[in-house]
C-alpha positions in Angstrom: 93.7 131.5 101.1 90.4 131.1 102.8 87.4 129.5 101.6 84.1 131.7 101.8 80.9 130.2 103.3 77.5 131.9 104.7 77.9 129.9 107.4 80.8 128.4 109.2 79.3 125.6 112.1 82.0 124.2 115.0 81.4 121.2 116.3 80.5 117.9 114.1 77.9 116.5 117.0 74.2 116.3 117.1 74.1 119.7 117.3 76.1 120.5 114.2 75.1 117.5 112.2 71.4 118.5 112.2 71.9 122.1 111.5 74.1 121.3 108.8 71.3 119.3 106.9 69.2 121.6 107.8 71.0 124.9 106.5 72.4 123.2 103.3 70.9 124.3 99.8 69.6 127.2 101.3 72.7 128.9 101.6 76.5 127.5 101.4 77.8 125.8 104.7 80.7 124.6 106.1 80.8 122.2 109.6 84.8 121.5 111.1 85.1 119.1 113.9 88.6 118.9 115.8 88.5 115.3 116.2 88.9 113.2 113.3 85.6 111.3 113.5 82.5 112.8 114.0 80.1 112.4 117.0 83.3 111.7 118.7 82.1 112.4 122.3 79.0 113.4 124.1 76.9 112.8 120.6 78.5 108.9 120.2 77.2 108.0 124.0 73.6 108.9 124.3 71.2 106.8 126.5 69.8 107.0 122.4 66.0 107.7 124.4 63.7 110.6 123.3 61.3 111.6 126.8 58.2 114.0 126.2 58.2 114.2 129.7 62.2 115.0 130.5 63.1 118.5 131.1 61.7 122.2 131.8 58.5 122.9 129.5 60.4 124.5 126.7 62.4 121.2 126.2 59.8 119.3 126.5 57.9 121.3 123.1 61.2 120.7 121.2 60.7 117.0 121.7 57.5 116.6 121.0 58.1 118.8 118.1 61.3 116.6 117.5 59.2 113.9 118.1 57.2 114.3 114.9 59.8 115.7 112.9 61.2 112.1 113.3 58.3 110.6 113.2 57.3 111.7 109.5 60.9 110.8 108.1 59.8 107.4 110.0 56.6 107.0 107.6 58.6 108.0 104.4 61.6 105.7 105.3 62.4 101.5 105.7 64.7 102.1 108.3 62.7 103.8 111.6 65.1 106.1 113.5 62.1 105.9 116.4 61.6 102.9 118.6 58.3 103.1 120.9 59.9 102.7 124.5 58.1 103.6 127.7 60.1 105.5 130.1 58.6 104.6 134.3 59.9 106.4 137.0 60.4 104.9 140.2 60.8 106.0 144.0 59.2 107.5 147.3 56.1 109.4 146.7 57.1 112.5 147.3 60.0 112.4 144.7 57.9 111.0 141.6 55.3 113.7 142.8 57.8 115.9 141.9 59.4 114.8 138.9 56.7 113.5 136.7 55.6 115.9 134.2 54.3 116.6 131.0 53.6 113.2 129.3 53.9 111.4 132.5 51.1 110.0 134.0 51.0 108.3 137.5 50.4 104.4 137.7 50.2 102.3 140.4 52.8 99.7 142.4 51.1 96.4 140.8 51.3 98.4 137.1 54.6 99.2 137.2 55.9 95.5 138.4 54.1 94.1 135.6 56.2 96.4 133.0 59.4 95.5 134.7 59.4 92.3 137.1 63.0 92.8 137.5 62.5 94.7 140.1 62.5 94.3 143.4 58.9 95.5 144.8 60.1 96.8 148.2 62.8 98.9 146.7 59.9 101.9 145.3 56.3 102.8 146.3 55.0 105.5 143.8 55.6 105.6 139.6 55.0 107.2 136.9 55.4 106.2 133.3 55.5 108.4 130.1 53.9 105.9 127.1 54.9 108.5 124.3 59.0 107.8 124.6 61.0 106.6 122.3 64.1 104.8 121.7 66.8 106.3 118.9 68.5 104.7 116.3 71.5 107.4 117.1 73.9 107.0 114.9 70.9 106.1 111.9 70.3 109.5 112.4 73.9 111.6 112.4 74.8 109.3 109.4 71.4 110.2 107.6 72.7 114.3 108.8 76.0 114.3 107.6 74.3 112.9 104.4 71.5 114.9 104.0 73.9 117.9 104.3 76.5 116.8 102.1 74.5 116.2 99.4 73.1 119.2 99.5 76.4 121.0 99.0 77.9 121.4 102.3 81.5 120.9 103.3 82.7 118.6 106.3 86.3 118.6 107.4 87.5 117.0 110.9 90.7 116.7 112.0 90.3 120.5 112.2 90.4 122.2 115.4 89.9 126.1 115.9 92.6 127.8 116.6 91.4 131.3 115.8 88.7 133.6 114.9 87.9 137.0 114.8 85.2 139.4 113.3 86.2 141.0 110.4 84.5 143.7 108.9 80.8 142.6 107.9 81.6 138.7 109.0 84.2 136.3 110.8 87.4 134.7 110.0 88.7 131.5 110.8 91.6 129.3 111.3 90.4 125.3 111.9 93.5 123.0 111.9 95.3 123.8 108.6 92.4 125.6 107.1 91.2 128.9 106.6 87.7 130.3 106.5 85.3 133.9 105.7 81.8 133.6 106.6 79.2 136.0 107.8 77.9 133.6 110.3 79.7 131.7 113.2 77.9 129.1 114.9 79.5 128.0 117.9 77.9 124.0 118.8 81.4 122.9 120.3 79.7 121.3 123.1 81.5 121.3 126.2 84.4 123.4 124.5 81.9 125.6 123.4 83.0 128.8 125.9 86.3 127.9 124.9 85.3 128.4 121.4 83.9 131.9 122.8 87.0 133.0 124.1 89.3 132.4 121.2 86.9 134.2 119.1 87.1 137.7 121.3 83.2 136.9 122.8 82.7 136.9 126.4 81.7 133.5 127.5 78.3 132.1 129.3 79.5 130.2 132.1 78.1 126.7 130.3 79.0 123.9 132.6 80.2 120.3 131.4 79.0 117.9 134.2 79.8 114.0 133.4 77.2 111.0 133.1 78.5 107.5 132.9 76.7 104.4 131.2 77.5 101.0 130.9 76.2 97.9 128.7 76.2 95.0 131.3 75.8 91.3 131.1 72.6 89.6 133.7 71.3 87.1 134.7 67.8 87.4 133.6 67.4 89.8 130.5 64.6 92.0 130.3 62.4 91.3 127.5 62.7 94.2 124.8 59.2 95.9 125.4 60.8 96.4 129.3 60.7 100.5 129.6 63.4 102.5 130.2 63.9 102.4 134.2 64.5 105.6 136.0 65.3 106.2 139.3 63.0 109.5 140.6 65.9 110.3 143.1 68.1 110.1 139.8 70.5 107.3 141.6 70.1 105.0 138.4 68.5 104.2 135.3 68.4 101.3 133.1 66.8 99.3 130.0 67.2 96.9 127.7 70.0 96.7 125.1 69.0 93.1 123.0 70.2 90.2 125.5 72.1 93.3 127.6 71.0 96.1 130.0 72.6 99.4 129.5 72.9 101.0 133.3 73.4 104.2 134.8 74.4 106.0 137.3 72.6 109.1 136.5 75.5 111.3 138.1 75.8 114.9 137.6 79.3 115.8 138.5 80.8 118.8 137.1 83.7 118.6 134.8 86.2 120.8 132.2 86.2 119.7 128.9 87.6 116.6 127.8 87.4 113.4 126.7 85.7 112.3 129.5 86.5 108.0 131.3 84.2 106.4 133.9 85.5 107.1 137.2 87.4 104.1 139.2 84.2 102.0 140.9 81.4 104.1 139.8 79.9 101.1 137.8 80.8 98.9 140.6 78.8 100.7 143.3 76.0 101.1 140.4 76.1 97.4 139.8 75.4 96.8 143.5 73.2 99.1 143.8 71.0 97.6 140.8 71.6 94.3 142.2 70.3 95.4 145.6 67.3 96.7 143.9 66.4 94.4 140.9 66.4 90.8 140.0 68.7 91.5 136.9 71.8 89.6 138.7 74.4 91.5 137.0 77.6 90.0 136.5 80.0 91.5 134.5 80.5 94.5 132.5 81.0 94.4 128.2 81.9 98.3 128.2 81.6 101.3 129.9 82.1 105.2 129.0 81.4 108.5 130.1 80.5 111.7 128.1 79.9 115.4 129.2 76.2 116.7 129.4 76.9 121.0 128.8 74.1 123.4 130.2 73.2 126.9 130.9 72.6 128.4 134.4 69.1 128.1 133.9 69.3 124.9 132.4 67.6 125.8 128.8 69.0 125.3 125.6 71.6 128.4 124.2 70.2 128.9 120.8 70.7 132.2 119.0 73.0 135.5 118.1 75.2 137.0 120.8 73.5 140.7 121.3 77.5 141.9 121.4 79.3 139.9 119.0 77.5 140.3 115.4 77.4 137.3 113.4 77.7 134.4 116.5 75.7 132.5 116.9 75.1 129.9 120.3 74.0 126.2 120.1 75.2 125.1 123.0 73.9 124.1 126.3 71.5 121.2 125.4 72.2 119.3 128.1 70.7 115.8 128.4 68.8 117.3 125.9 70.6 116.9 122.5 69.0 114.2 120.7 65.7 114.9 121.9 65.7 118.4 121.1 67.6 118.3 118.1 65.7 118.0 115.2 63.2 121.2 116.7 66.0 123.2 117.5 67.9 123.0 114.0 64.3 124.3 112.3 64.6 127.0 114.6 68.4 128.0 114.5 68.2 127.2 110.7 65.4 130.0 110.5 67.4 132.2 113.1 70.2 132.3 110.9 68.3 132.6 107.5 66.3 135.3 108.9 63.5 133.3 108.1 61.6 132.9 111.8 57.8 134.0 111.9 56.6 133.3 114.9 53.4 131.9 113.8 54.3 129.2 111.6 53.6 125.8 112.0 56.9 125.0 111.1 58.8 127.0 114.1 56.3 126.8 116.3 58.5 126.4 119.1 59.7 129.2 118.4 57.3 131.4 121.0 58.3 128.7 123.6 61.9 129.3 123.6 61.9 132.8 123.0 60.3 133.1 126.4 63.3 132.2 128.1 65.8 133.0 125.7 65.4 135.1 122.5 68.9 136.6 121.8 71.8 135.8 123.8 72.8 138.7 126.1 69.6 140.7 125.0 
C-alpha cells in the first residue's frame, strides 16, 4: 500500500535536502534517494566555495540571496557555515576582462602577488578579486538540512531508486525501491539522472547534460597561508585553494559524461600537477586523494526550477551546474514558494523570483 504525501522529492543531494528542509512542517514531505547514503554523488564532491561573481546574472543574484540566508543562520549559531575566503581570477588581460563580473573588481599584478605569493609572476598579466566570496562547510550544511527536515516531519528514505512514476488522477504514484508513494507533486532533484527520471515518469526530457569536474587534495612543499584566496585561471585550466596544510586543486575540465559514479581519468591529475608546478612554487609532490563529480547543466546554463507546463505536478529542480551549493538556499526558498503556491514577486523573501522568471518561469512555457 502506497504512503501518501503532499510532495515526494527524488534526490538526496543539496538541492533535494535544502528543499525538504524548506517544505517540511508546511506540507507532508518524503525524500527518496537511490544511494544508501545522502549526498553521495556531486554534493559530496564540491569545491566548497560560494562566489557571487561566478555564473550568469541570475545565478549571481541567487548566490547573493543564499549568502544572506546563510549569514543570518551563522549569526545565531555556534559553528559557522561560512568562512570568508576571497576568489581571485588570473590570466591575460583579455580573458580576465571577459570573465570578471558582478562583485569582482580588478587588482594590480603586485596586489595579486601579495595575495598569493606562490604564483609564478610570469604566469599571468592581469587579475580580478571577489572579496565577497566565502568558503562553505558543505557537510555541516547538508546535515543541518537533513536534521531540520526530519525534525519537522519529513520522511527520508535511502537505498530507494525510483523504478516507476505515473500520473494518476490529480496526483502521482511513485515506486522507489520496495516502497510506494502517492503525492500531489513529484520534485525531480535527481541531478545527473534528472532526464532519466523524466523518461521514467513519462515526461519529456529537457536535454540536461552532465559534465565532469575533477579535483584532488595534494601535499605540497610550501603550504598556502590560510587567508590565501581561491585562485582560478581565467582560461579555466585550473583552480586551487588552501585545505589546511594541503591544497585542493582542479583542472576545471568541462567534459560531457553520462550519468554515472564518475571517477578521475588516468593522467588528468598528473597533467594538472605538472602545470601547477610550472605556474606556482607550491612544489606539489603527492596526491592524498582525488575524485570527480558531475555538474549537470541546461543548454542555457540557467538552473531549471519550476513546474513542467505539460506534466501537471511534475516539478523540476535540476541543472544547477557548478552552482549547486552557492544557489541552494535561495533556490529552495523559491521552489518552496512555487510548490506551496505562495509566490509574491514583490515579497522580500521571494525577490529572486523575478530574476529567475526573466530567464525561465515554467518549464516549456
